[in-house]
Every structure is written in C-alpha cells, then in structure tokens.
C-alpha positions, 0 to 999 in steps of 0.5 A, a space after each residue: 295702601 295697606 296698613 302693616 299687619 304682623 299676621 298678613 302680608 301684601 306681596 305686590 308683583 308689578 315691577 318689570 325689573 322684579 320677577 315673581 320669584 324675586 318678590 317671593 325671596 324678598 318676602 322670605 327675608 322679612 319673615 319665613 312663612 309657617 310651613 304648616 300653613 295652608 291656603 283657605 279652600 274657599 280662597 280664590 285662585 291667585 290669592 293663595 300664599 305665593 310660597 306655594 306658587 311655582 316660579 317661572 321665567 317664562 314671560 307668557 306665564 308671568 304675564 298670565 299671573 294675577 297682577 296683584 298677589 297677596 300672601 300671608 307674609 306682612 310686607 307692605 307695598 312700599 317696603 319691597 321697591 324702596 331701594 329701587 324707587 329712584 324716581 320718588 327719591 329723585 323728586 324728594 331730593 330735588 324738592 329739598 335742594 330747591 328749598 335749601 337754595 331758596 333759604 340761602 337766597 332769602 335768609 334764615 326766616 325763609 325756613 319758617 315762612 318765606 315772604 311773598 317776594 321770595 316766593 314770587 322770585 322762585 316761581 310761585 303759581 300766582 295768577 297775575 304772572 302765571 296767566 300773563 306770560 309765565 305759564 311755566 309757573 304751573 309746574 315750577 310752583 310744585 317744587 317750592 314750599 312755604 316753610 320747612 314744615 310744609 316741605 317735611 309733611 309733603 315729602 313724608 307723604 310722598 315717600 310713602 304713596 310715591 314709592 307705592 305708585 312707582 312700583 305699580 306703574 313703573 318709573 316712566 308712567 309714574 313721573 308722567 302722572 306726577 308732573 301732569 297731576 301737579 300742573 292740573 292741580 295748579 290750573 284748577 287752583 287758578 280757576 278758583 282764586 287766581 289772585 292768590 299764590 299757590 306753591 307746594 308738592 301737595 297737588 301732585 301728591 294728591 294726584 298720586 293718591 288719585 292714581 293709586 285709588 284708580 289702580 286699586 279700583 280698576 283691579 278690585 276683582 283681583 284683590 282680596 276684599 280685606 286688602 281692598 278695604 284696607 287700601 281704600 282706608 289708607 287712601 282716605 287717611 291720606 286725604 284726611 291728612 291733606 284736609 285737616 293738616 291743610 286747614 291749619 296751614 291755609 292749604 289750597 284745597 282747590 289744588 288738592 281736589 284738582 290733583 286727585 281728579 287728575 291722578 284718578 283719571 290718568 291713573 286709570 288710563 295708564 294702569 298696567 294690565 299685567 305683570 310684565 307689561 310696562 310699555 307705553 301704549 296707545 291707551 296711555 298716550 290718549 290718557 296723557 293727551 286728554 289731561 294735557 288738553 284739559 290743562 291747556 284748555 282751562 288755562 286758556 279760558 283763565 287767560 281770557 278772564 272767564 273765571 275772573 268775576 272780581 276783576 282782580 286779574 285785570 287789575 294785576 295785569 295792568 300792574 304787570 304791564 307797568 312794573 314788569 314790562 315798563 309799558 305805562 300806556 298798556 297799563 293805563 289801557 288795561 286799568 280802564 278796561 271794562 273788566 278792571 272798571 268793575 273792581 272797586 276794591 282797595 287793591 284795585 284803587 291802589 293800583 289805579 291811583 299808582 298808575 294814574 300818578 305815574 302817568 301824571 294824570 292827577 285828576 284821575 288819581 284823586 278819586 281812586 286814592 280817596 276811595 282807597 283811604 275811605 276803605 283803609 284810612 291808616 294804610 301807609 301805602 294809601 297815605 303815601 299815595 294821598 300825600 304825593 297826589 296832594 303835594 303834586 296838586 299843590 294842596 299843601 295844607 292837605 299834605 301836612 294833615 296827611 303826613 301828620 297822620 302818617 307820622 302818628 303810625 307805628 312804622 319803621 323810622 326810615 319809612 316815616 322819614 319820607 313823610 317827614 321830608 314832604 311835611 317839611 317841604 309843604 310846611 316851607 311852602 305854607 310859610 309855617 314857623 318851625 317847619 323842620 319840627 317833624 324833621 328833627 323829631 324823626 331824625 332822633 329815631 334814625 340811625 346816624 349811619 342811615 341815608 335817611 338821617 343824612 337827608 334829614 341833616 341836609 334839610 335841617 341845615 346841619 349838613 352842607 350841600 357839598 357833604 350831602 352830594 359826597 355822601 351819595 353812593 349810588 343812583 338812588 341816593 344821587 336822585 334824592 340828593 339832586 331833588 332835595 338840593 333843587 328844592 333848597 335851591 328853589 326856596 333860596 330863589 336859585 331857580 336856574 340851579 333848581 331847574 338843573 337838579 330837577 332835570 337830572 332827576 327826570 333823566 336819571 332817577 327811578 320813576 317809582 321814586 316820590 322824588 321823581 314825581 315831585 321833580 316832574 311837577 316842579 319842573 313844569 312850574 319852572 318852565 
C-alpha cells in the first residue's frame, strides 16, 4: 500500500464497475497534471501518465491494458473506491453494531474490558466450546471485540487495507477472502492454545494484508519498482502495528500468523488477471476449496486432541458435559480418560474435585482437592470445595479450620457468608460454645436487605422460621430456606421435619448449590 506523495500518484484500475477513463477523471479531480510533464523515455510501456492514454470503451482493449497503471498524480489506492467500498463499510458497521449490543448486554464496563462470561455468551472462540459441538465460533469470534480500543484499532486498519483489497479483488472475492482468512486464523489459534479464548477481526484483517501482499507480488512486473517498494513497506507497517500494539494487549499472534498465510495463499489464487475480469473461475474455486479443506482438516485434528499435549481440552470437555449438557456420567468418563488423567494442573484438579463432588464420590474428590490446595492454598474456589468435602465427609474439625481460613480472606461479604454458615453448622455439630460467633461477625458486614443477611438472621435466631420462609422469593432462595430450616429442625431433634425439608431440596434445588450437596448427605444419614 503506497504512502501519500504530493508529487506522485497511484491510479489503480481494477474495478469492474470503473473504466479507465473514469479513473482518469477521478485523478483529475484530485489535482490537474502538469501539461508540460513528459513521460520518462526510459519508463516501460504502461507506466506512463494515464492522461496520455486514450480512453476506450472496447472491452478487449480494456482487458489488454496493464492491470495496474501508475500516473504522476498523488492518488492513493483507497481514495478512488471509498464511496463504493460497501463490503468493507458493511463489515465495519456489523462489527460496531455487535459491539454496541454487547455493551448494552454487559453494561458500561464492557466498553473497557468485557468479562469472560459475556465474551463466551457472545460466541468467543474458546477451544472447550468451539471444539466440543460449537464450531460456528470460528467465524462469530471474528465479529466481537474485547473493548472499545480493540474495536477502534481493528476498524481503522480495516477501513484502509479493506478498501484497497475490495478495489483489487472485487466485492465477492473480497468477502470470501475476509471470511475464510478469519476462520483460518481462528483454527490456527486453537492449534496453539485451545484453552485460551480468542476474539476480534485482526485475524481476518491480517488475511487481507496477506491477500494484498499476494496481489502485489503476483503483479510485480507490472508495477513500477518504487511503488512496489512503497507498497511492501506499507504492508510491513501494518504487520508491525499488529505485533507491537498487539503485544501490549496480549494479542493472539497465532491467529495473526494464520490469517496472513491464509490470505496470502487464497489472495494469490484469486487475484484478477486483467482490468475487467472479476468472474469467479475454476482457479478461484480451487483456492476456496483448498483453504476450506485446510480449515476443516485442522479443525478435525484439533477435535481429536492431536495438538492437546497438556490435556486441558479433555478436562474442559468433561466440564462441558456436566455444566452445559447435564450429563454427569459422561463427564466422569471424560475426567477419567487417559488424556485428562495426565493433567495435574490446578485447573484440572478443580474440575476433577467438582465433578466427583457432584457424583458424591467423596473418596475420589478428596485427593483432587488436596492437590488443588497445595498449589493454590488461598484460592476461594479451592477452599469452598475443600469445605464442602470436609463437611460431607463428617470431618467437622477440618471444616471449621478451612472456613476460618476462608473468612480471613479479602472477599465479598456475600460470598464469605456461606463459609460462615457452614462454620456455624460444623461448630454446632462439634458442640462448640458461641458457635454463632463467625455468623454474627459476617452479619455486620452484610446489607440488611441482602438474602445472605436473612439467612444469617434465621440461623442466629433473630428471624422466625415463618418469616424466613415468607422472605424466600425464588427457587434458589427456597432451596436455601428448606435446607437451613431442615438443619435447625435436626439440631432440635425434629428428624421427620428435617427429612421432609432435605427431600424438597433434592427434588427441586439446583444441583450445583452447596446446600444440595449437604442435603444429599444429611438425607443418607437420616435414612
């Protein structure tokens, strides 16, 4: 892509809709050529000023003219077709509208940095989901962005390189190059780090940079050496921006690399051969087919775990099987697979402990959570899992120790409240005096309007059972109401009433709730 120069111009005749005489007219609108200027005698034919070239409406004459004609007017390639680059403009509008919708959905903070949950909801390219039944994320992820700066930078570059490529290739081929390059970038990204999320148009944009480079190199003989050098320098600048700016934003360079290579390959295959021919020919179809087969082939290898040396993908699939597909049996099979078994990371042990807890396989859950605590002793999720397993295993002394440690952490009062609730239950079982001490302490930090405050009030005796039941508004709150009412009934020796409460929790409560897990064990003891 040439840099703007007040003494020289680039007049590119590549659009099927614009004839050579129309381009000459556009050039004259930017600035009149010096009538005394003469072409360099040594200048090759076809590189003289376009003002000296005769206009012709004869298609054969147009087709025989050089594909790129460079005049001495200062017209950069993106100026001429700007008003006609509807494909580029449409892609930009789609990206902006999707970002606005995502911000509306996720709130003001999404303008700066959307959270992971929002990005996954809006179809982020994340291996555990993309490779496990949601392949459309390869494409949808290229239209979402991680913050306004990410969006703005990509759209500025797209408006420049995209307009040039749309002029060179025509709208149909341009859109094909953009979409396939974006998908190729996504699939290459998964090859290197399937367990990380990836989003943004930069992979597709790098594909356009590759296609532009492929076009310039393919027609090097028709381009003045100075212009060729300028264009290649401009391409280098774009790529440098991707690398340097991307380094500060934790950019996905694997996607950038995949996009450039894919764009270079398909761009060379689909490059027009003359001024008026923009038809989709066999060579173009073969280029599209080859890149499509590459995308599908690599994707299938990734699904088979070929590049998953760490076993993270197998662990994530096990998590998906339970949390997304509600198939605990399949989740346990996957977590015990050879691929998953080799992974002893904190992430793997967290998923492993969670699934065994859901399956009530406490003996298998205990070693997983012990390894997790060794690696991340202050992690609140690890402490919660350890607390649940200790309580269900009837190790109340250890339960108290774990909850005491958790209550020392700097976390939200609402989350800490549930450690305090379990601390209270374990202390009551141990017969500890002032068993509600931690309960009263956390209660002081809670808003009196919060649900956790109402639970604490019931447990410390300042709210009646009838008022507690009346306060529950939804199924989640009713689940907690029935469990904690059942526990108080149990402490008071009302076993039949407690059994009824626990049965309600198991029948109606969310399986991921702490209270659900506790109710299962309490009911086992009662029966």
